[in-house]
C-alpha positions as CSV (number, residue, x, y, z in Angstrom):
1,M,153.8,-22.1,43.9
2,L,153.1,-22.1,48.0
3,D,150.6,-19.9,49.6
4,Y,152.2,-18.3,52.8
5,K,148.0,-18.0,53.9
6,V,147.2,-21.7,54.0
7,I,151.3,-22.2,55.7
8,L,150.0,-19.6,58.4
9,A,146.5,-21.1,58.6
10,T,148.1,-24.6,59.4
11,A,150.3,-23.4,61.6
12,I,147.3,-21.6,63.9
13,S,145.4,-24.9,63.9
14,S,148.1,-26.8,64.7
15,K,148.5,-23.9,68.1
16,A,152.4,-23.5,66.8
17,S,154.1,-20.1,68.4
18,D,156.5,-19.5,65.5
19,V,157.0,-20.8,61.6
20,H,160.0,-20.3,59.6
21,I,160.6,-20.3,56.0
22,N,163.9,-21.1,54.4
23,V,165.2,-22.2,50.7
24,G,165.6,-26.0,50.6
25,L,163.4,-26.9,53.4
26,P,159.6,-27.3,53.6
27,P,158.4,-25.0,56.2
28,M,158.9,-25.0,59.8
29,M,156.6,-24.4,62.8
30,R,157.6,-24.6,66.8
31,V,154.8,-26.1,68.8
32,N,155.6,-26.1,72.7
33,T,159.3,-25.3,72.1
34,E,160.0,-28.3,69.4
35,L,160.8,-27.4,65.9
36,S,159.4,-30.0,63.1
37,A,158.6,-30.0,59.3
38,M,155.0,-28.9,58.2
39,P,153.5,-30.9,55.7
40,F,154.7,-29.2,52.8
41,P,156.5,-29.6,50.0
42,A,160.2,-27.7,50.4
43,V,160.5,-23.9,49.4
44,M,162.0,-22.4,46.5
45,P,163.6,-19.3,46.0
46,E,160.8,-18.0,44.4
47,D,157.9,-19.2,46.7
48,A,160.2,-16.9,49.7
49,K,160.5,-13.9,47.7
50,K,156.8,-14.0,46.7
51,M,155.6,-14.3,50.4
52,V,157.5,-11.1,51.0
53,I,156.3,-9.3,48.0
54,D,152.4,-9.9,48.8
55,M,152.7,-9.1,52.4
56,A,155.2,-5.5,52.7
57,T,154.0,-2.7,51.0
58,P,156.2,-1.5,48.0
59,E,158.0,1.0,50.1
60,R,159.1,-1.6,52.9
61,L,160.1,-3.9,49.9
62,A,161.8,-1.2,48.7
63,R,163.4,-0.9,52.2
64,F,163.8,-5.0,52.5
65,E,166.1,-4.8,49.1
66,T,168.4,-2.2,50.7
67,V,168.8,-3.2,54.5
68,R,168.1,-7.0,53.8
69,D,166.1,-6.6,56.9
70,L,162.5,-5.8,57.4
71,D,160.2,-6.2,60.4
72,F,156.5,-5.8,59.9
73,A,153.0,-7.4,60.9
74,T,150.3,-9.2,58.7
75,T,146.9,-10.1,59.0
76,L,144.9,-13.2,57.8
77,D,141.4,-13.2,56.0
78,D,140.1,-14.2,59.5
79,G,141.9,-11.5,61.8
80,S,144.7,-13.8,62.9
81,R,148.2,-11.8,63.5
82,F,151.6,-13.0,62.8
83,R,154.8,-10.6,63.8
84,V,157.2,-11.4,60.8
85,N,160.6,-10.6,60.2
86,A,161.9,-11.2,56.5
87,H,165.6,-11.6,55.7
88,Y,168.6,-12.7,53.5
89,Q,170.6,-15.9,54.2
90,R,173.3,-17.4,52.1
91,D,171.1,-15.0,49.1
92,T,167.9,-16.1,49.8
93,V,164.7,-14.6,51.5
94,A,164.2,-16.2,54.5
95,I,161.3,-15.4,56.9
96,A,160.4,-15.9,60.2
97,F,156.8,-15.1,61.9
98,R,155.4,-15.3,64.9
99,V,152.1,-15.8,66.1
100,I,149.7,-12.9,67.8
101,S,146.9,-14.2,69.9
102,S,144.0,-12.4,68.8
103,N,142.9,-12.0,72.1
104,V,145.2,-9.9,74.8
105,P,145.4,-12.9,78.4
106,D,143.9,-11.7,81.1
107,I,146.8,-11.4,83.6
108,D,145.3,-13.1,86.2
109,L,145.5,-16.2,83.7
110,L,149.4,-15.7,83.1
111,H,150.7,-17.5,86.7
112,L,152.9,-14.1,87.0
113,P,154.0,-13.3,90.6
114,P,151.2,-10.8,91.9
115,I,153.4,-7.9,92.5
116,V,153.5,-7.4,88.6
117,K,149.4,-6.7,88.5
118,E,150.3,-4.3,91.6
119,L,152.8,-2.7,89.3
120,C,149.8,-1.6,87.4
121,E,149.0,1.2,89.6
122,L,152.5,3.2,89.6
123,P,151.4,6.8,88.5
124,R,154.8,7.4,87.5
125,G,158.5,6.2,86.7
126,L,159.8,3.2,84.6
127,V,158.8,-0.5,84.2
128,L,161.0,-3.2,82.5
129,V,160.0,-6.0,81.1
130,T,162.9,-8.3,79.8
131,G,163.9,-11.7,78.9
132,P,165.3,-13.5,75.5
133,T,163.7,-13.4,72.5
134,G,160.3,-15.6,72.6
135,S,160.0,-15.0,76.1
136,G,156.7,-13.7,76.3
137,K,158.1,-9.7,77.1
138,S,154.6,-8.6,74.8
139,T,152.1,-10.4,76.4
140,T,153.3,-9.4,80.0
141,L,153.2,-5.8,78.4
142,A,150.0,-6.1,76.8
143,S,148.2,-8.0,79.9
144,M,149.6,-5.0,82.2
145,I,148.0,-2.6,79.7
146,M,144.7,-4.3,79.2
147,S,144.0,-4.4,82.9
148,I,144.8,-0.7,83.3
149,N,142.3,-0.2,80.4
150,N,139.6,-2.2,82.4
151,K,140.1,-0.2,85.2
152,Y,141.2,3.3,84.9
153,G,140.0,6.4,82.3
154,K,144.0,7.0,80.5
155,H,145.8,7.9,77.8
156,I,147.8,5.3,76.5
157,I,150.2,5.7,73.4
158,T,152.4,2.4,72.2
159,L,155.1,2.9,70.3
160,E,155.8,-0.7,68.3
161,D,158.1,-2.0,65.6
162,P,155.8,-3.8,64.1
163,V,152.4,-3.3,66.5
164,E,151.5,-7.1,68.0
165,Y,148.6,-7.0,69.9
166,A,145.3,-5.1,68.5
167,L,144.2,-3.8,71.9
168,K,140.6,-2.4,72.2
169,N,139.9,0.8,74.1
170,N,138.2,0.0,77.3
171,K,138.0,3.0,79.6
172,C,141.5,4.1,78.0
173,M,141.9,5.8,75.1
174,I,144.8,3.6,73.1
175,E,146.9,4.6,70.3
176,Q,149.1,2.2,68.7
177,R,152.1,3.7,66.7
178,E,153.8,1.2,64.1
179,I,157.8,2.5,63.6
180,G,158.1,2.7,60.1
181,S,154.6,3.7,58.9
182,D,153.2,5.7,61.9
183,C,156.6,7.5,62.7
184,P,160.2,6.9,61.7
185,E,161.9,5.4,64.7
186,F,161.3,5.2,68.7
187,A,163.2,8.1,69.7
188,S,161.1,10.7,67.4
189,G,158.4,8.9,68.4
190,L,158.9,9.4,71.6
191,K,159.6,12.9,71.6
192,H,156.7,13.7,69.9
193,S,154.4,11.7,72.3
194,L,155.4,14.2,75.2
195,R,153.4,16.6,73.0
196,Q,150.1,14.4,73.0
197,D,148.9,14.1,76.4
198,P,149.7,10.8,77.3
199,D,149.1,9.5,81.0
200,I,151.4,6.0,79.9
201,I,153.4,5.2,77.5
202,L,155.0,1.6,76.0
203,V,158.1,1.6,73.9
204,G,158.5,-1.7,72.4
205,E,162.1,-1.8,73.0
206,M,165.0,0.5,73.8
207,R,167.5,-1.0,71.5
208,D,170.0,2.3,71.4
209,L,171.7,5.4,73.2
210,E,169.0,7.9,71.6
211,T,165.7,5.4,72.5
212,A,167.0,4.8,76.1
213,S,167.6,8.2,76.9
214,S,164.3,9.2,75.7
215,T,162.9,6.8,77.6
216,I,164.0,7.7,80.5
217,T,163.2,11.4,80.0
218,A,160.3,11.0,79.7
219,A,159.6,8.7,82.9
220,E,161.6,11.9,84.4
221,T,158.7,14.5,83.6
222,G,155.9,12.3,85.2
223,H,155.2,9.8,83.2
224,F,154.5,6.1,83.5
225,V,156.4,4.0,80.9
226,M,156.7,0.5,80.0
227,S,159.5,-0.8,77.3
228,T,161.3,-3.9,77.4
229,L,165.2,-5.2,76.9
230,H,167.0,-8.4,75.8
231,T,168.6,-9.3,79.2
232,I,168.5,-12.5,81.1
233,N,168.2,-11.0,84.5
234,T,167.3,-8.0,86.5
235,S,171.0,-6.7,87.7
236,Q,171.9,-7.2,84.0
237,T,169.5,-5.1,82.8
238,V,170.6,-2.1,85.0
239,E,173.8,-3.1,83.8
240,R,173.2,-2.6,79.9
241,I,171.0,0.8,80.6
242,I,174.3,2.1,81.7
243,D,176.5,0.7,79.7
244,I,175.1,2.2,76.3
245,Y,176.0,5.1,77.4
246,P,179.4,7.0,77.0
247,S,181.7,6.7,80.1
248,G,181.9,9.9,80.7
249,Q,178.2,10.3,81.1
250,Q,177.3,7.2,83.2
251,N,177.6,8.6,86.6
252,Q,174.7,11.2,85.2
253,I,172.6,8.1,83.8
254,R,173.2,6.1,87.1
255,A,171.6,9.2,89.3
256,M,168.3,9.1,86.5
257,L,167.8,5.7,86.3
258,A,168.0,5.2,90.2
259,N,165.4,8.5,90.8
260,T,163.1,6.9,88.1
261,L,163.5,3.1,87.4
262,Q,160.9,1.5,89.9
263,A,160.8,-2.6,88.4
264,V,162.2,-5.0,86.3
265,I,160.7,-8.1,85.6
266,S,162.5,-10.5,84.2
267,Q,161.4,-13.7,82.4
268,T,161.3,-16.7,80.5
269,L,159.1,-19.4,79.5
270,F,159.4,-22.9,80.4
271,K,157.3,-25.6,78.8
272,R,154.3,-27.0,80.5
273,I,154.3,-30.9,82.1
274,D,150.9,-30.7,83.4
275,K,149.1,-29.8,80.2
276,P,150.0,-28.7,76.4
277,G,151.8,-24.6,76.6
278,M,154.4,-22.7,78.4
279,V,154.4,-20.9,81.9
280,P,156.9,-18.3,82.9
281,C,159.3,-18.0,85.5
282,V,160.0,-15.1,86.5
283,E,163.1,-12.3,88.7
284,I,161.3,-9.0,90.2
285,L,163.4,-6.7,91.0
286,L,161.7,-3.6,92.7
287,C,163.6,0.0,93.4
288,T,163.5,0.2,96.9
289,S,166.0,2.8,98.7
290,A,168.6,0.3,99.3
291,V,168.8,-0.5,95.3
292,R,168.4,2.9,94.2
293,N,171.1,3.3,96.7
294,C,173.2,0.5,94.9
295,I,172.3,2.1,91.4
296,R,173.7,5.5,92.1
297,E,177.4,4.4,93.2
298,N,177.3,1.8,90.6
299,R,177.1,-1.6,93.7
300,I,174.5,-3.4,90.8
301,Y,176.3,-6.6,92.7
302,E,174.6,-6.1,95.4
303,I,171.0,-6.5,93.8
304,P,170.9,-10.0,93.9
305,N,171.4,-10.0,97.4
306,I,169.3,-7.1,97.9
307,I,166.5,-9.2,96.2
308,E,167.0,-12.6,98.4
309,T,166.4,-11.0,101.7
310,S,163.8,-8.7,100.4
311,R,161.2,-11.7,99.1
312,K,158.6,-10.4,101.5
313,V,158.5,-7.1,99.6
314,G,157.5,-9.3,96.4
315,M,161.1,-9.6,95.3
316,Q,161.8,-13.0,94.0
317,L,165.2,-14.1,91.9
318,M,164.5,-16.4,88.9
319,D,165.6,-19.8,90.9
320,H,162.9,-18.7,93.2
321,S,160.1,-18.7,90.4
322,I,161.4,-22.0,89.1
323,A,161.6,-23.7,92.2
324,Q,158.2,-22.4,92.7
325,M,157.1,-23.5,89.6
326,Y,158.2,-27.1,89.8
327,S,156.9,-26.9,93.2
328,E,153.5,-26.6,92.2
329,G,153.9,-29.0,89.0
330,F,154.2,-27.1,86.1
331,I,157.9,-27.9,84.7
332,D,159.9,-30.6,84.6
333,R,162.9,-31.4,87.8
334,D,165.2,-31.6,85.0
335,E,165.0,-28.8,83.3
336,A,164.4,-26.9,86.5
337,I,167.8,-27.8,87.5
338,A,169.6,-27.3,83.7
339,R,168.2,-23.7,83.8
340,S,168.7,-22.5,87.1
341,A,171.4,-20.0,87.7
342,N,172.8,-22.4,89.9
343,P,172.1,-25.9,89.3
344,G,173.8,-28.1,92.4
345,K,171.6,-25.8,94.7
346,M,169.2,-26.0,92.7
347,E,169.3,-29.8,93.1
348,K,169.5,-29.7,97.1
349,N,166.8,-27.3,97.1
350,L,164.2,-29.8,94.9
351,T,165.5,-33.3,97.0
352,P,163.3,-32.3,99.9
353,H,160.0,-32.9,97.2
354,E,161.7,-36.4,96.8
355,Q,162.2,-37.4,99.9
356,A,158.9,-37.1,100.9
357,G,158.3,-39.4,97.4
358,I,156.5,-36.8,95.6
359,T,158.5,-35.7,92.7
360,V,155.4,-33.1,91.4
361,L,153.1,-31.7,93.7
362,D,149.6,-31.2,93.6
363,R,148.9,-27.3,94.1
364,K,145.7,-27.9,96.2
365,N,147.9,-29.9,98.6
366,Q,151.0,-27.7,98.7
367,S,150.6,-26.5,101.9
368,E,150.0,-29.6,103.7
369,L,153.1,-31.1,101.9
370,E,155.0,-28.3,103.7
371,A,153.7,-28.8,106.7
372,M,154.8,-32.4,106.4
373,L,158.5,-31.9,105.1
374,T,159.0,-29.0,108.2
375,A,157.7,-31.8,110.6
376,K,160.4,-33.9,109.4
């Protein structure tokens, strides 16, 4: 019988980010975006089911058999934490584990734009961190929370499904509530959190109308609220929030969003070429008066142009970030081009670096190289 603890310990030692359990295959792990088989026999149906039984409480097991999906967190004896999704596929149990680092990375070490750290100073309003699954949203939010925790005496309440990073109190008092065990749902947790004297509220995900409405209301009442969405860029994030609402309420939510939204951080991870690991490329939208007018007047299509012309205040398009990460020697040229919004334009933008005889730029010599290219 396969032991999930041995499998997860092996994944930790291999520096994996994810582990997948599927019947008929050996356990699989993802290391730096690549999925490979682990040195274990194929998983049998009884193996997968026993893993869930060993990890989940009786209440969660009952819910799992009813809804056929279950999100929770588990911890090994050495303190290693994992986010877990158990589900059924082809009438057999399958499990996806996400490795959660025991330490929250310092925000200064994440290669995020400086404006992200500045957003931690906001007294109120809504900040959204968006991106596809596995793009580092939880890490960015946790690092922002800890940046605040190390500087100010605030009351922070997080609502998560499940709790990922175990945040340690420093100057702040941090309460972490898990959906399904500490409170039934996001909307309920948000409603009651407003009576718990919070300064900052973190909502794990704005996944439905009720949660989105409660999140925006919390920001309207003068709290600093952070949350996530699964969107690929900043303008799509604004559209997604508005589209959650019925058509008759969309004018109202545009006005509310224009008043409360402070920034959108949209990110995705790239495999590093300078050393093992991942690095984020980030699009930044700051809600200036021009952006707020676009939201109120339903001119969302103009937001990319505003970002393009507002780089001096800290905004940047995803392609700006991709080009910068390539120029600093973090990511591969082909991947930079393939994953850009405009591959043809990206290829032209990267060409001058190659004409200079350098394909990967050393960060220490970047200013000298830029001066050389300008001279040419």
